[in-house]
N, C-alpha and C positions, 0 to 999 in steps of 0.2 A: 674611708674604709681602705684597708690595705689591699694593694694590687699585687703583692708578692704571691707567686704560685705556691701551692702546697698540695701534697697528695690527698689530704682530706677534702680540701676545697674542690679539687678536680673530681673526686668521687661524688661529692654532693652535687656539683654542677651536672654531671652525667645523669645522676638519678632524677634530678628535678626536670631537666629538659626532656628526658625520655618519658617520665611518668606523666608530665603534662602535655605530651605529644607536640612539643615545640619543634623537636628534631627527631629524626629517626635514630635508631641505635647506631647504625653504621656511620652516619654523619656526626653524631655526638662523639663517638669514639675517635674519629679522625681529628676532630677539634681538640679533644683532650690530648691526643698524641702530639699534635703539632704544637700545642701550648707548652707541653713538657720539653719538647726539643728546642723551642724558642725561649724558654725561661720566662714566659708571660702567663697571664691567667687565661683560662678557656674563654671567658667573656670577651677579652680583648680580641682573640682570634675570631670568635663568632661575629663580633661587630665589624671587624675589618673585612670579613667575607660577606657581610650583608645578610647573614643567616637569621638574625633576630632584629625585631624592631625595638624602639626605645622603651615601650611599655613592657614587653617581654623581658628586657634586660632589668627593668625596675622590679619586676616580679621575682626574678632570680636573685637579685641583690637582697630583697626583703626576706626571702626564704633562707638565704645563706647567712644573713645577719639579723635575726628576728627581733633583737632588742635594741637595734640601733636606728630603726627607721622612724618611729614616732616615740618621743619621750613618754615614759610611763606605761607603754604597752609592749607586750611580747606577742609577736605574730606566730600563730600556731599552724595555720594551714590556709591554703587558697580556696575561697568559695567560688569566685568567678570574676570575669572581666566584662563590664557592661559599657554602655554608651558614654558614661561620664566618669569612668575610673575603674579601679580594681577593688574588690571587696575581699577582705581576709577575715578568718576567724582568729580572734586575738583575746588575750587576757589583759584586762586593766589591772595593773599590778597593785596599786594602792588599795583597791577594794576587792581584789581577787575575784573579779567578775568577768565572765566570758561575754564578749561583745562582737558585733559585726563592725569592722573597721574599714571604712572606705578611704582610699587615698587617690589623689590625682596629681600628676606631675604638672606644675604650673606651666613649664615650657611646652608640654604636650598640648595644652589647650589652644595655643596658637593666637589667641587674642584675649584682651581683658574681659570681654563679655562672658567668656566661658568661666573665668574665675568668678565673676559676678554671679553666674548661674549656680555654681557650687555653693558659694556663700549664701545665696538666696535659699537654697534647699535647707541648709543648716538652720538658718534663722526661722524659716517657715515651719519646719518640723518641730523646732524647739518650742514654738508657741502653742502647740497642740498637746492637750492632755485628755486622752479619751481611751477607754479600754479597747476600742475597735480600731485604734491607730497605733502603728509602731512608734515607740518612744525614742527620742534623741537624748544622748548623754553628754557629748563633748564635741568640741570643734576647735580647730586651730591650724597653724601653718608652721612647718619646720623643714629646714634644709631643702627648700624648693618644692615641697609637697604640701598640699592642703590635706587635712584629714578630718574625718567625721565619724565619731563612734556612736553606734545605734544599738538598740535592743536587738539581740540575736534571737530569731524565732526558729525553734526546732519543730519541724513538721513538714506538711505538704502544702502546696498551693492548689487553688481550685483547678488550674489547668492540668496539673498532675492527676487530680481526682477524675476529671473528665476523660483523660487519656486511659485511665485504668478501668473506669466503670461505664463510659459512654453517657447516655442520657441519664440525668439525675431525676429523682422523684420530685413531684411538684411541691410537696410540703417542705422538703429540704431546700429547694431553690428559693422559695419565698422567705423562709426563715434566715437563710444566709443573706439574702438581699436586704432584709430588714436591718441586720447588723451593719452592713455596708452603708445603708442610708443613714443610720444613726451616726456613724463616724463622719460621713461627708457633711451631715448637718452641722456637726460641731465645727468642722473646717470652714463651712460656708459662713457661719456666724462670726468667725475670725477674719472674714474677707478673703478666704483662700479657695481657689478652684484647683482640683487635682490635675485634670487634663489627660490622664492616662489610666483610667479605670479599665481593667481587663482581668481575665481569670488569673493570669500569672502574677498579678499584683495583690491578690487576695489570699493571705496566708492563713492556714488553719492550725489552731493550737488547742490543747486541752484546756477547758475553762478552769479558772481558779476555784478553789473551794468556796461555796456559798454563792457563786454566780448563778443567776436564775436563767438557765437554758434548759430546754428539754433534754432528757437523758439521751446520751449518745450524740448530741449535736455539738460540733466543735465551735469554738469561738473564732470569729473572723477578725483579722488585723489587716487594715489597709496599709500597703507598703508603697515606697517610692514616691515621695513628693518632690522628686527632682525636676518635674515639669510644672510644678505648681507656681502660681504667681499671685501677688497681692492685687486684688481687683481694684483697689484704690490707687495703686501705683502705676498710672498709665504710662509714665515715661519709661519705667523699668520694663513694662510689658512690651513696648515697642522695641526697646533695645535688645531684649532677650529673645525676640522671635524673628529678628531680621538677619540672623547670622547663618542662615541656611543649614542649621542643625536639623537633624531628623527627629522631630518631636511628635510623640503620640503614636497610636497604632491604628492603621486605617480600617481594620475590621470593626473597631469599636468607636472610632472618632466621629464626633458630630459633624454634620455637613458644614456648619459655620466655621469649624476648625479647619476643615479641608480647604475652604475658599479663602482663608486668611482673614475672616472677619473677627471682630471682638467677641469674646465668649464670657459667659458667666456660669453660675452653678448648673444651669440647664444643660450645658455640654456634658457635665458629669452624669446628669440624669439620663441623657441619651446613652452614654457609655455603659452605665449600669443596666439599662434596658437591653443593650446588645449582649452584655455578659449573661443576663438572665436567659435570653434567647439561646445562647450557646449552651448553657447548662441544661436546658430543656431539650434542645434539638440535637445536642452532641456535636454541633458545629456552629460557628458564628454566622450572623447574617451575611449573605453573599459568599459563604465559605467555599462554594464551588466555582467562584469567579477568579479570574486573574486580576492582578493589581489595577491595571488601567480600567477594567470593567467595574471594579469596586468603586473607584473614584467617580466615574461617570454616572453610575447608578445612584450613588448617594447624592450627587448634585442635581440629578434630573429625573431619577426613576423612583419606583416604589420599593419599600422594604418588603422582602419576601414574606409570605404568610406563614406564621408559626404553625397553624393547623395543618398545613400541607406536609410538614416535616415531622410533626409530633401530634398525630391525631389523639384525641381524648383529653387534651388540656382543657381545663375549664374555660368557659367563655369569658368570665371575669378576669382570669389571669391573662388570657390572650389579648383582651381589650386593654388591660393595664400596660402590657409590654408594647403594644402598638402605639399607645399614646406616648409612652416614653421615647419611642423611636420616630416620632413625627419629625419630618424635615424642618418644619417651622418651629423655632423655639417657643413662639407665642402660643402654640397649641399643645405644648407638652405640659406635664404636671408642673404646677407653678413653684412648689416648694417641697422640702423633705417632710414636713409635718403632714402634708396631704398624702404624700407617697406612703409614709409609714401607716397612716390611717387606712388607706386602700388595702395595703398588704394585710393589716390586722383584720379588716372586715372579711377578706377572702379566707384567711386561715381559720377564723373563728366560726364562720357560717357555711363554708362551701367545701373545704378540702378535708377529706378524711385523714385521720392521723396515719402517718407513714411509720414503718418500723425503724425509727431512728436509732434504736439500740444496736442495729447492725451497721451503722454508719462508721467508716474507718476513722478511729481516733489516733492521732499521732503517737508514736511510741519510739523507743530508743533505736529502732532499726530504720526509721524514716530518715531521709536525708535532711541536712541542715539547709534552710532557706534563708538567704540574706534579705535585708530590707530593700534591696534593689533586685528586680528580676533579671539578674545578669545572665549571660550565656555561661552555663556551667562548663568548666574545663575538665573536671575529673569526677565521675565519668561523664561523657557527653550523653544527654538525653534528648529525644526528639521534642521539638517545640511546634505548637500549632501555628504561631505567628512569627517564629524565628526571632530575629533581632528586633531592636526597637525600630519602629516604623514611623512614617512621616507625619508631617504636620501641615505645612502650607500647600496650596494647590500646586505650586511649582516645586515642592519638596517631597510630596507625599509618596511618590512612586518609588522612592529610594533608587532612582535610576541615575546613571552617571554618564557624562559625555566621554566617550572613548573611541578609539579606533582599533580594529582588530587585525592582527597579523596571524594568518593561519598558514605559515610557511610549510611548504611541502605538499599542499593540496594540489591535485591535478584537476583542472577544471576547464571547461569550454562550454559555453552556454547555448541552450536552445530555449526558445520562448514557447510556452504552451498557450493554446487558445482555450476558451472556456470549456470546450467539450472534453479536454484532457485533464483538467484540474481535479475532477472528482476521482480519477484513477490513481492519484499520487497520495501515498500515505504520509500523514503528518501526525505521527503518534509518539514521537520521542518525548521524554520527560526530563525534568530538571534533575541533575545529579546531586543537588544540594549545595553546589559551589556557585557563588556569584561574587561580583566585585563592583564597587563604586570606583569610578575613575576620575571624578572631579570632587575635590574636598572642600570646595567653596572658598578657597583661599588662593590657589595658584593653578595655572594651566598644567595639566599632566600630559598634554598632547603637543604636537609639533606643528606650528603654522608653516604651511608651504607658501602661502602668499596672503596678501591682505593684512588687515589689522585685527587681532584677536586679543581681547582683554577680559578680565573678570570684572563684572559690573552688577549693579542692582537694577531689577526691573521696576515697573511702576507700582508694584505691590511691596517693594522692599526685599524681595527674594533675590538670592545671589544666582547669577546666570553667567554663562559664557556669551559674550557679545562678539559676533563676527561681522566684519564689513568687507565686502567685495574681495573675497578670497577663500582659501581652502585650509582646513586644519585636519591633521591626521594623527593616528596613534595606534600602536600595536596592542593586542590583547594576548597575554601569555599567563598561564598559571604558574606563578612564581612561588606558590606555597609548597610545591613538590620538591623532592630531593633533586630531581632533574627537571627544571622548568621546561614547559612545552607549550606551544601555541594551541589554542582551542581548535577542535575540528568541527563540532556541531555546537551551535549556540543560539541564544535569543538575545537580541539587542533591542532595548526600548529607550526612548527619550521623549521629552516634551520639547516642542519647537513653537515659536511664534515668529511670524514674518516681521512684525514690528514695522520698520521702515524699509525693509528689503523687498525687492520685486519677486524674489524666488529664494527658496532654500532647497538644499539637496543633501541626500545621503548616498554616498558612492560605495559600492560593494562589488565583490567578484572581480577584483582589479587584476589585470594581466601582469605577469612578472616581467614583461618587456622593459628593458632598461633605457629605451630610447626616449622616454619622456612623454610619449603620446599613447601610453598604454590604454587598451580598451577596458572599459568597465561598465557596469550597469548602475543606473542612477534612479533613485526615487525622488521625483521633483514635485514640489508643492508651490503653487502660485495662488493668489487670491481666488478662492472658489473652486480650484481644480487640483488634482494630483494625477501623475502619470508615471509609468515606468518607461525608461528610455535607455538607449545606448549612447555612450560618449567616448571619444578618443582624447585622452589627456584631461587634466583638471578643468580646462576652460575651452576644450575643442567643441566643434559642432555637435549638437545634440540631435539624436534621431529617435523619436517616440516609437515604441514597439507595442504599446497597448493603447486601447482607447482611454482617454482621460475620464476619470470619475469626478463627480462633483463633491466638494467638501464644504461643510457649513462654515459660515462666519467670514469675517473680514480679516484684515491684517492683525487685529488684536486677538483673534481666536487662538486658543491654546490647543495644539494638535498632539495626539499621542502617535508616535511613529514606532513601528515594530518591523525588524528585519530578522528572519529566522533562517538558519541553515540546518537542514535535516538530511543526513546522508548525502545525496547527490542533487539536492534542490535548494533553492532560496525562495522564500515567500516575502512579500512586501505588503504592509498594511498601513493605513492611515485611519485613525479613530475606529479601529477594529474592522474596517472594510478592506477586503483584499483588493489591492491595486494590480498585482501581477505575480507570476510564478515563472522562474527560470530554472533550467537544469544544466548540469555539467556533463562534459564528456572527457576530452583528452588534451587540454592545454594548460600548462602551469599557470597558476594565479597566485598573487599575494592574497593572504587572508587578512586583509586590511580594510577598514572602512574609513571614509573621509566625510567631513561636513563642509558644506559650501554655502555662502551667502552672496547675493547679487544686488548691486545698486543701492546699498544702504545697510544699516546694522540690523541683524536678526538675533534672536535670543534662543539659546539652547540650554536646557537644564535637565536635572533628574534622570540621568542616563544610567541604566543598569544593564550589565551583560551577565547572562546565566549560561552555564554549561548544560548541554542536553546530552542524554545518553539513551540507550535502548531501554524499553520498559523492563523492569526487573533487575537491571544492572545495579550492582551494589554502589552506594554512595562512597566516593573516594575522598 
């Protein structure tokens, strides 16, 4: 593609980046002006300044050169950017057919396993021919891109429907679920498990003429087999699930997926049960819980009762969903034929007909939904479960190892005893911004001492392994026109002592340049956790709270949470509060550090979220 600047190209660049909210108008205008003065393209200037990532650049190139990206296809518009690529609305020129065209930069994947995953999706979906499954049309590779053309579905998805209507009537839920079960049964007979059934992946379309559905009931098409695998291909399964990718959605994932065990079609039965629960209750199971709570409840707790959140649901329907959501796969409904029979029995004998003629049927005004539940870029819409969420026990939290610099904060700490804790308000909410700081391939943090490497744990999950030393990293919101450090935040990560005698999270670190800066430390040893004060990375440690007991030995996976809200920090291990400290008047770095002692420890799945005052607009 030509890199010579032109007025039309500059105007188009400006329109694209502003319309898709990649850059603000002021920043985009300055890029265009600088490009004109330097006689280069705006893209070159944006890349030089680090204003766009490689995928954003590829999107801009595709929209600037719509017929040059994939042979035989003309790109018409951007639908969204998801976990495995970019999805465009495109025209297949030889058939004059509008399709959803997914593209992935091979170099963006980072390793051959990601290429294999994309190819697996194409092969998997191409094998399926069922009215309740999105159809595949074409697949190939060109100029460093993989591409996959799929049926373009115009309409809503079930998640949109719930957002608009809240709880759905029981008849509708059962009849939609029956269609999903029919499609999944076809996939299961082909040896395929979907692994990511959720409302956003169930697309609603107008039934074709002659299709036998009740009047007003839309047809369901199951989308996004990007996480599917062939149950007979055990080698592929292992290869494709050990790359620390975030696979699956924790609200709907079966417990065996979360714990990293092998799965079969009963995992999809669980996810469909969770989706039915969401349709009836207006929220998913554990919808009022934070992510670490969801994971622990699914692995060790009971599924919340449907009757408590949706009184009046028939006992047969409630019992059916409870059986689908059983933690033990062996106690779930064994096959789709049995599930469909149970649904038919309920709808034929127990449920009164609902006014399906009022059910919203897709029309020309509804948005276009791609066959992947990508994050919509234009216009943005709220999502219940946000981006794709996790799969393995060490991945599921979508948490990332990071260190946070909150430069400019003025802090000096005071420790509260138990009598004061109840008087401190902890009511800030997430702004909607979060960041993963470990991509599973390289360290994004700076070792201060010791040996820190990217390694695999004993389950094959990718972790940061630290040995006898400290690692640190800053947290800055770089997506803004003027990057700034976070002020209030929630940091969460998973840790395992493994062979270490202790692991630590350092926070509220003094800005003293002398090297022995004071900080507070959440310290975990086998069986105990304590909040302490320390001078320097390895200086003497002074406990300031009573130690609390923590379950398990060195192989126990612990969820650690550090929150800063206004003028206070909270520290938690496995959702139990270890301590609370408050600031007054001493400059501090807004930085956290991770430490390991006397052997390798494992850190994974660390997420940092920005916190804001309740009611503050998402930025």
